[in-house]
C-alpha positions as CSV (number, residue, x, y, z in Angstrom):
1,M,-30.8,-6.7,-8.9
2,V,-29.0,-6.6,-5.6
3,I,-26.5,-4.0,-6.8
4,Q,-27.1,-1.2,-9.3
5,I,-24.4,1.3,-10.0
6,E,-25.3,4.2,-12.3
7,K,-22.7,6.6,-13.8
8,A,-20.7,6.4,-10.6
9,C,-17.5,8.4,-10.3
10,F,-15.1,8.8,-7.4
11,D,-12.2,11.3,-7.0
12,Y,-9.7,11.1,-4.2
13,S,-9.1,14.5,-2.6
14,A,-12.0,15.9,-4.6
15,G,-11.9,19.7,-5.0
16,S,-8.3,20.0,-4.0
17,P,-5.2,20.6,-6.2
18,W,-4.3,16.9,-5.5
19,A,-7.6,15.5,-6.8
20,R,-7.2,12.2,-8.6
21,T,-10.0,10.3,-10.5
22,A,-10.2,6.7,-9.5
23,L,-13.6,5.8,-11.0
24,Q,-15.4,7.3,-13.9
25,G,-18.8,6.6,-15.3
26,I,-19.3,3.1,-13.8
27,D,-22.5,1.4,-14.8
28,L,-22.9,-2.1,-13.3
29,D,-25.9,-4.4,-12.4
30,I,-25.4,-7.5,-10.3
31,A,-28.1,-10.1,-9.7
32,K,-28.6,-12.1,-6.5
33,G,-26.5,-15.2,-6.2
34,Q,-24.0,-14.3,-8.9
35,F,-20.2,-14.9,-8.5
36,I,-18.5,-11.9,-10.1
37,G,-14.8,-11.7,-10.8
38,I,-13.1,-8.3,-11.1
39,A,-9.7,-7.9,-12.6
40,G,-7.4,-5.2,-13.8
41,T,-3.9,-3.8,-13.4
42,T,-2.8,-2.0,-10.3
43,G,-4.5,1.4,-10.1
44,S,-7.4,0.4,-12.4
45,G,-10.0,1.2,-9.7
46,K,-10.8,-2.4,-8.5
47,S,-10.5,-1.8,-4.7
48,T,-12.1,1.6,-4.9
49,L,-15.1,0.0,-6.6
50,L,-15.4,-2.5,-3.8
51,Q,-15.4,0.3,-1.2
52,L,-18.4,1.9,-2.8
53,L,-20.4,-1.2,-2.2
54,N,-20.6,-1.0,1.6
55,G,-20.4,2.8,2.0
56,I,-16.7,3.1,3.1
57,I,-16.6,5.8,0.4
58,K,-19.5,7.7,-1.4
59,P,-19.5,8.4,-5.1
60,T,-18.5,12.0,-6.0
61,S,-21.2,11.8,-8.8
62,G,-23.8,9.2,-9.8
63,C,-25.4,6.7,-7.4
64,V,-24.9,3.2,-5.9
65,S,-27.9,1.1,-4.9
66,V,-27.2,-2.0,-2.8
67,L,-30.1,-4.2,-1.7
68,D,-32.7,-1.7,-0.6
69,M,-30.3,1.2,0.1
70,T,-29.2,3.9,-2.3
71,I,-26.2,6.2,-1.9
72,R,-26.3,9.3,-4.0
73,A,-23.5,11.8,-4.5
74,G,-24.0,14.9,-2.3
75,E,-26.7,13.3,-0.2
76,K,-26.5,11.8,3.3
77,A,-26.0,8.1,3.1
78,P,-28.9,6.2,4.6
79,K,-28.6,3.2,7.1
80,L,-24.8,2.7,6.7
81,R,-24.6,0.5,9.7
82,E,-27.2,-1.9,8.3
83,L,-25.5,-1.7,4.9
84,R,-22.2,-2.8,6.4
85,R,-23.8,-5.7,8.2
86,R,-25.4,-7.0,5.0
87,V,-22.4,-6.4,2.7
88,G,-19.4,-8.2,4.2
89,L,-16.1,-6.7,3.0
90,V,-12.9,-8.8,3.3
91,F,-9.8,-6.8,2.7
92,Q,-6.7,-7.9,0.9
93,F,-5.0,-9.0,4.1
94,P,-8.0,-9.8,6.3
95,E,-5.8,-11.4,9.0
96,Q,-4.5,-8.0,9.8
97,Q,-8.0,-7.1,11.1
98,M,-7.8,-9.9,13.7
99,F,-6.9,-8.6,17.1
100,E,-8.6,-10.6,19.9
101,E,-6.8,-13.1,22.1
102,T,-8.7,-16.1,20.7
103,V,-10.1,-16.8,17.2
104,E,-13.6,-17.3,18.7
105,K,-13.6,-13.9,20.4
106,D,-12.4,-12.3,17.1
107,I,-15.2,-13.9,15.1
108,C,-17.8,-13.1,17.8
109,F,-16.8,-9.4,17.8
110,G,-18.6,-8.5,14.6
111,P,-22.0,-10.0,15.4
112,M,-21.9,-8.7,19.0
113,N,-21.1,-5.2,17.7
114,F,-24.4,-5.4,15.7
115,G,-26.4,-6.4,18.8
116,V,-26.2,-10.2,18.8
117,N,-25.9,-11.8,22.2
118,G,-22.9,-13.8,23.2
119,E,-24.4,-17.3,22.9
120,E,-25.8,-16.6,19.4
121,A,-22.5,-15.1,18.4
122,K,-20.6,-18.3,19.5
123,R,-23.1,-20.4,17.5
124,R,-22.5,-18.3,14.4
125,A,-18.7,-18.6,15.0
126,R,-19.0,-22.4,15.0
127,E,-21.2,-22.4,12.0
128,A,-18.9,-20.1,10.0
129,F,-16.0,-22.3,11.0
130,D,-17.8,-25.3,9.6
131,I,-18.6,-23.6,6.4
132,M,-14.9,-22.7,5.9
133,G,-13.9,-26.3,6.6
134,L,-11.9,-25.4,9.8
135,D,-11.5,-27.6,12.9
136,R,-13.5,-26.1,15.8
137,G,-10.6,-26.8,18.1
138,L,-8.8,-23.8,16.5
139,L,-11.5,-21.5,17.9
140,Q,-9.7,-21.4,21.3
141,R,-6.3,-20.6,19.8
142,S,-4.7,-17.3,19.3
143,P,-5.1,-16.1,15.7
144,F,-1.3,-16.0,15.5
145,Q,-1.0,-19.7,16.1
146,L,-2.8,-20.5,12.9
147,S,-1.2,-21.2,9.5
148,G,-1.5,-18.6,6.7
149,G,-4.3,-20.6,5.0
150,Q,-6.2,-21.2,8.3
151,L,-5.8,-17.5,9.3
152,R,-7.3,-16.3,5.9
153,K,-10.2,-18.7,6.3
154,A,-10.8,-17.6,9.9
155,A,-10.8,-14.0,8.8
156,I,-13.5,-14.7,6.2
157,A,-15.4,-16.7,8.8
158,S,-15.5,-13.6,11.0
159,V,-17.3,-11.8,8.1
160,L,-19.7,-14.8,7.5
161,A,-20.7,-14.8,11.1
162,M,-22.4,-11.4,10.5
163,E,-24.6,-13.3,8.0
164,P,-24.2,-10.9,5.1
165,D,-26.2,-11.1,1.9
166,I,-23.3,-10.0,-0.2
167,L,-19.7,-11.1,0.3
168,V,-17.0,-8.7,-1.2
169,L,-13.4,-9.9,-1.2
170,D,-10.3,-8.0,-2.3
171,E,-7.5,-10.4,-3.4
172,P,-8.4,-13.1,-0.7
173,T,-5.9,-15.6,-2.2
174,A,-2.9,-13.2,-2.0
175,T,0.1,-14.9,-0.4
176,L,-1.6,-18.3,-0.2
177,D,0.1,-21.4,-1.7
178,P,-1.6,-23.0,-4.8
179,A,-3.4,-25.7,-2.8
180,S,-4.8,-23.2,-0.3
181,R,-5.9,-20.9,-3.2
182,R,-7.8,-23.7,-4.9
183,E,-9.5,-24.7,-1.6
184,L,-10.6,-21.2,-0.8
185,I,-12.0,-20.6,-4.3
186,R,-13.9,-23.9,-3.9
187,L,-15.4,-22.8,-0.6
188,L,-16.4,-19.4,-2.0
189,G,-18.1,-21.1,-5.0
190,R,-20.0,-23.3,-2.6
191,L,-21.2,-20.3,-0.6
192,C,-22.6,-18.8,-3.8
193,R,-24.2,-22.0,-5.2
194,E,-25.5,-23.6,-2.1
195,Q,-26.4,-20.6,0.1
196,G,-27.3,-18.1,-2.6
197,K,-24.7,-15.6,-1.5
198,T,-23.7,-12.9,-4.0
199,V,-19.9,-13.1,-4.2
200,I,-17.8,-10.3,-5.7
201,M,-14.0,-11.0,-5.8
202,V,-11.1,-9.0,-7.0
203,T,-8.2,-11.1,-8.3
204,H,-4.9,-10.7,-10.1
205,R,-5.0,-14.4,-10.9
206,M,-7.8,-14.7,-13.4
207,D,-6.9,-18.3,-14.2
208,E,-7.8,-19.4,-10.7
209,L,-11.4,-18.1,-11.0
210,L,-12.2,-18.7,-14.7
211,D,-14.3,-21.8,-14.1
212,T,-16.1,-20.4,-11.0
213,A,-17.1,-16.8,-11.8
214,D,-20.4,-16.3,-13.6
215,R,-19.3,-12.9,-14.9
216,W,-16.1,-10.9,-15.3
217,V,-15.7,-7.1,-14.9
218,I,-12.4,-5.8,-16.3
219,M,-11.3,-2.4,-15.0
220,H,-8.9,-0.1,-16.8
221,E,-7.9,3.5,-15.7
222,G,-11.1,3.8,-13.6
223,S,-13.5,2.5,-16.2
224,C,-15.3,-0.8,-16.8
225,V,-14.0,-1.9,-20.2
226,Y,-15.6,-5.4,-20.2
227,D,-18.6,-7.0,-18.5
228,G,-19.4,-10.5,-19.6
229,T,-18.8,-14.2,-19.2
230,A,-15.4,-16.0,-19.4
231,R,-16.7,-17.7,-22.6
232,E,-17.4,-14.3,-24.2
233,L,-14.0,-13.1,-23.0
234,S,-12.2,-16.0,-24.7
235,G,-13.1,-14.5,-28.0
236,K,-12.0,-11.0,-27.0
237,L,-8.6,-11.5,-25.6
238,G,-7.5,-8.3,-27.1
239,V,-9.4,-6.5,-24.3
240,L,-6.9,-7.9,-21.8
241,E,-3.9,-7.1,-23.9
242,G,-5.2,-3.5,-24.4
243,C,-5.3,-3.1,-20.6
244,G,-1.8,-4.4,-20.2
245,M,-2.9,-7.6,-18.6
246,A,-1.5,-11.1,-19.1
247,I,-3.9,-13.5,-20.9
248,P,-4.6,-16.5,-18.6
249,Q,-2.7,-19.4,-20.0
250,P,-5.7,-21.7,-20.3
251,L,-7.5,-19.1,-22.5
252,R,-4.4,-18.5,-24.6
253,C,-4.0,-22.2,-25.3
254,W,-7.7,-22.7,-25.9
255,S,-7.7,-20.0,-28.6
256,I,-4.9,-21.9,-30.4
257,L,-6.9,-25.2,-30.1
258,A,-10.1,-23.5,-31.2
259,E,-8.5,-22.1,-34.3
260,R,-6.6,-25.3,-35.2
261,F,-9.6,-27.6,-34.8
262,G,-12.5,-25.3,-35.5
263,L,-13.8,-25.4,-31.9
264,Q,-14.9,-21.7,-31.6
265,E,-18.5,-22.8,-30.8
266,E,-17.6,-25.1,-28.0
267,E,-17.2,-24.2,-24.3
268,P,-13.6,-23.1,-23.7
269,C,-11.2,-24.9,-21.3
270,Y,-10.7,-22.7,-18.2
271,T,-8.2,-24.8,-16.3
272,A,-4.9,-26.5,-17.1
273,E,-6.5,-29.9,-16.2
274,S,-9.4,-29.5,-18.5
275,L,-7.1,-28.2,-21.2
276,A,-4.9,-31.3,-20.9
277,R,-7.9,-33.6,-21.1
278,R,-9.1,-31.8,-24.3
279,M,-5.7,-31.9,-25.9
280,A,-5.3,-35.6,-25.2
281,G,-8.7,-36.3,-26.8
282,L,-7.8,-34.2,-29.8
283,R,-4.4,-35.9,-30.1
284,K,-6.2,-39.3,-30.3
285,L,-8.6,-38.0,-32.9
286,S,-5.7,-36.6,-34.9
287,E,-3.9,-40.0,-34.7
288,R,-6.9,-41.8,-36.0
289,T,-7.6,-39.3,-38.8
290,H,-3.9,-38.7,-39.8
291,P,-1.9,-41.8,-38.7
292,D,1.1,-40.8,-40.7
293,E,1.4,-37.2,-39.5
294,K,4.6,-36.2,-37.7
295,R,4.2,-35.4,-34.0
296,E,5.0,-31.7,-34.6
297,Q,2.0,-31.4,-36.9
298,R,-0.5,-32.9,-34.6
299,G,-2.8,-30.7,-32.5
300,G,-1.2,-31.7,-29.2
301,G,2.3,-31.0,-30.3
302,L,1.4,-27.7,-31.9
303,C,-0.5,-26.5,-28.8
304,A,2.1,-27.7,-26.4
305,K,4.8,-25.7,-28.2
306,S,2.6,-22.7,-28.6
307,C,1.5,-22.6,-25.0
């Protein structure tokens, strides 16, 4: 396991009259090369959990082991500089971290801060740009001349240039248009599958990540209330409702299809596109099996109205 969290708790303003518990009793193991989706309502502890992973905060009780480094409550944290190089944290609005006069200088800043020479830093900047699918001509522009989607990708490239083993992202698709969100998710999935990066991503839009994440962690009031696959979650949608979360539309529609046609053992549909294809196939099957049924009674009509 590259990450092991054992009974970790965290209190803001611990020991003061204003103490507030943000995490309580978190147990979580994450293997190398996994893509983990983390979801939950505002204030559930998602962002606080991410900050434990590269030592921005330390647990007030329990311990957090990341790679070969362990942070225990009440003990001095070892090798935090190395931990922060190997665990790249991308904040919710990463473009706000960009401050240099050119994009290239901004991306080179991180590697050079960790002792990499200028030429090697520039090579890494170009390589990170290629990975993110950006035109190298943008490297010499001011960060403020880039579009929103380009700026978000450039900010992630600045983290990739430090060559982290683990990439941790807090709402990286926030404020992006649908096409840019899909493209960014595709790129993150490729980093995980092709380069073996462990990717951990917080999102409010579960539907955009259902067919990419290997596992889901659902947070509620500082606790982990679910840890499993999207397929397992499709049979436990009450977990989301109990946390005050909206059920992703593809999973809601799939649950109707599965019950109507007895498909509970099949792989769920995680996207609107795959759901539409499955509904079209079931509609054709229904027409062959019950040619005289009214449209309203067919599986497609039923699910279209229910969804």
